[in-house]
N, C-alpha and C positions, 0 to 999 in steps of 0.2 A: 632164325631158327629153321632147321630143316624140315621142309613139309613134303610128304609123299602123298598128299591128297589133291588130285588135279580136279578143281571146280571152280564154280563160279567166285569171282573176288570183285569186291565193291570198286566201282569205277570203270570196269571193262565190261565188255559184251561177252557172251559165253565162250566162243572159241577163242578170242584173243585172250581171255582170263586163263584158259588152260595153255596157251603158248607162253604166256608169261609165267606160269607156274613151271614149265619145262625150263625156260630161261633161267628162272630163279635158282632152281634145283642145281642146274648146270654150273651155275657161276659159284655156288657155295662149295661144290666139289672142287673146281679150280683153285679157289681161295685155300681149300685145306691141303692142296698139293704143295703150296709154297709157304705154308704157315711158317713165319719168322725167319724167312732166308735173309741172310745178310747181303749188301751190295756185291760182294766177292762172289757168293753161291749164286746170286741172279746174273752174273755176267760170264761165268764160266761156260766156256764151250768145250767139252772133252772131245778128244780123237773119235771120229765117226760121227760126229753131230753137226748140224748145219747152222744150229741157232742157240743162244743162250736163253734161260727162263724170260729174263727181261725182254729179250726180242719178242718172245712167244706172247707175254703179257700184251706188250705193245701192240702187237699183231691182233689180238682179240679186239682192244679197243677200236684200232684203226678199221678192221672189218664190220663191226657193229656201227661205227659212225658212218661209214660211206652207204650201209645199206638203209640207214635213216633216210639218205640224201636219194637214193634209188627208189625206195617204195614209196616216196613222198613225192615221187614225180619229177624231181629235179632235171631241167633240160641238160645240164652238163655237171653230173657229180664229182668228176674228177677236178674240175676247177673249183668248185666249192668246198672240197676237202680241205682242212686246215693244214698248213705246212708241217706242223709238228707229227701229224699222223703218218706223213709219207715214209719215213724210215721203217715203221711197223709195218704198213701194209706191202712195202716191197721186200723187206727183210734183205736177205743177201749181203752183198758188201756195205751198202748204204746202212742197213740194220746193224753190222758188226760195228761200223765206225761210229755210229751217232747213239745207239740204244746201249750205253753203258754207264758206269758210276752212279747209278741211281739208288735210293734206298726203297725198299719195297713201298712205303707209303706213297712214294710217287705213282706206283702203279695202280696201287689201291684206289687212290683219289680220282686217277684219269679213268680206270674201269667204272667207278662209281657215277662220275661225272656225265659219262656218255650214256650209261644206262639209265640215269635221270631223263635224259632227251628221249631215250627209246619209250619209257613208260609214258612220258607226255604225249608223244606222238601217237602211240596205241591207245592211249586213254580218249583221244581225240576222234578215233574211227571206229568202224563196226565191223561185223563179219562179213557183209557184203563186200566191202573194200577189201577186206584179207582175201577174199575167195575170187575177186573179179580177175578173169583171164586177161593177160597182156605179154605183148613180146618180151622173151628173156631167154638169154643165152641161144639166140639163134632158131629159137622154136616158141612154144607158147607156154607160160608159166602163170603164177600168181603170187600175191605178196605172201601168202601162207607157206609157200615153198621158200621164198627169199628169207624168212625169218626161222623157219626150220634149218635153213643152210648156216644161219649166223650161229646158232648154238651147237650144230652138227660139226662145223669146223672148229669151235672152241671145245668140243669133247674130243676131236682128234688130237689137239695141240695138249689139251690136258694130259692124254697118254705120254705125249713126249716129256713133260714136265714130271711125270713120274718116272720116266728112265732117267732122266737127268739127276733126279734125286738120287739114284743109285750111286752117283759118281761124288756125292758129297760126304766126305768122311764124318763132318760134325753131325749128320743126320742119320747115321747107321747106329744099330745096336740101341736104341733108345729103350729107357724102362717103361713100366706101366704104374699108372695110378689108380687106374679103375673109375675115373670121374668122367663124365661127359660135359666139357665145356663149351659154351657158345657165347656168341655176341649179345648183348643188349640191343638197344634202336640204334638205327643207321650205323650199323658195324662197329660200334664203339663200345667199351666195357666188357665185363666178363660175368658170366652167370654160370652156375652148376646146374646143368639140365637133370642130371640123375648121377648116383653112383651104384656100381655094380656090388651085388651082396659079396661080402667077403673079402672086397679088394681093400688096399691099402688106403684108399680115400675113406671107404666106409668105416675102416678100423680107427682112423684118426678122427673121425667125427665131422667130415665133410658132408653136407646133406643137399639132396636135390632141392632146388629153389635158392640156394645161397647166392646172394650178389658178392662177387669178389671185388673188393676195393683196392687191395694191394696185395703185390706178390714179393715176398722177400723185402718188405720195407719199400717197395716202389708203388706209387699210386698208379694204378691203371684205369681209372674210371673215365679217363679222356682218350686213353689210347685205340686205335683201331685193334680190333680183337685179332685179325690175322698177321699184324706186324708183331705180335708177342711171340717170344721164343721159350714155348711151354714145356718143349721135350727136355729130357736130359738122360743121363745113363742111369741104370740100375745102381741103387744104393745113394743116389742123390736126393736130398730132401728139399722141399719147397715150403715155404710158411706163407699160407694164404689168410689174408685178414678178410673176414666175411661178414657181412651186414645180415642180421636176422632182425625179426619183430623185438627181440628181447635187446639189441644193441649190436655191438660189433666183438669179434673175438678172434684170436689167431688158432689156425689150425695147421699143423706141420705134417705133410705127408710125405714118407720116403719110397721112391719107386723100386719096384722089383722087376726082374727079368721077366720079359713075355714069353709065355708057354711055347715050348717047341724051337 
């Protein structure tokens, strides 16, 4: 669930909690940018672009992993970085050759696996560790800057993902349902957070708080939310099987053209 409140979090000291909040929000927006992309879309490198979306996602995971090693004081982080991260870290020709042919689930799981390691590391440290001055990039830095750089780098590449999206014919001109859908726990499943007044979703009877257990007859309870292809053209209908206190029922929503 998207959170815009940067505050204390259980298990983290105050400054680290706020840093984690920033990283969490950044990751949510990154995954929104590639919602439901196919392997072919993830591998596309249009003219004028250096990297595919898959390469950028692999890069995000690799950067975060090596900064785990750097910030934890590993004497030789390059040698400790796992081999499967190097194509994403280096990008270039190695990334083009090796980071391809993978479904979105592969990147979702790798990003989640690395993030779990980050949260474990940060939960075991405190704000004094975060602010400790130490040699960095030929000068003096601290771990607070290191972890700022991790999500600052991700934000930069998220912008590239949004540019790549413009080159995907299947992602253009999508219709509007007026429903704000989000994942349940651990990034799996689907819940309707809210519906906009007067929207197709509201008119069809979809409600905020509905848990969506199937879409067009396909069970989505164990699916990663961001691997689901939720968008479609105006006029295309989707049937959501929703679970409420009074049982389950089907709600069919027909998308409309977006304003403007």
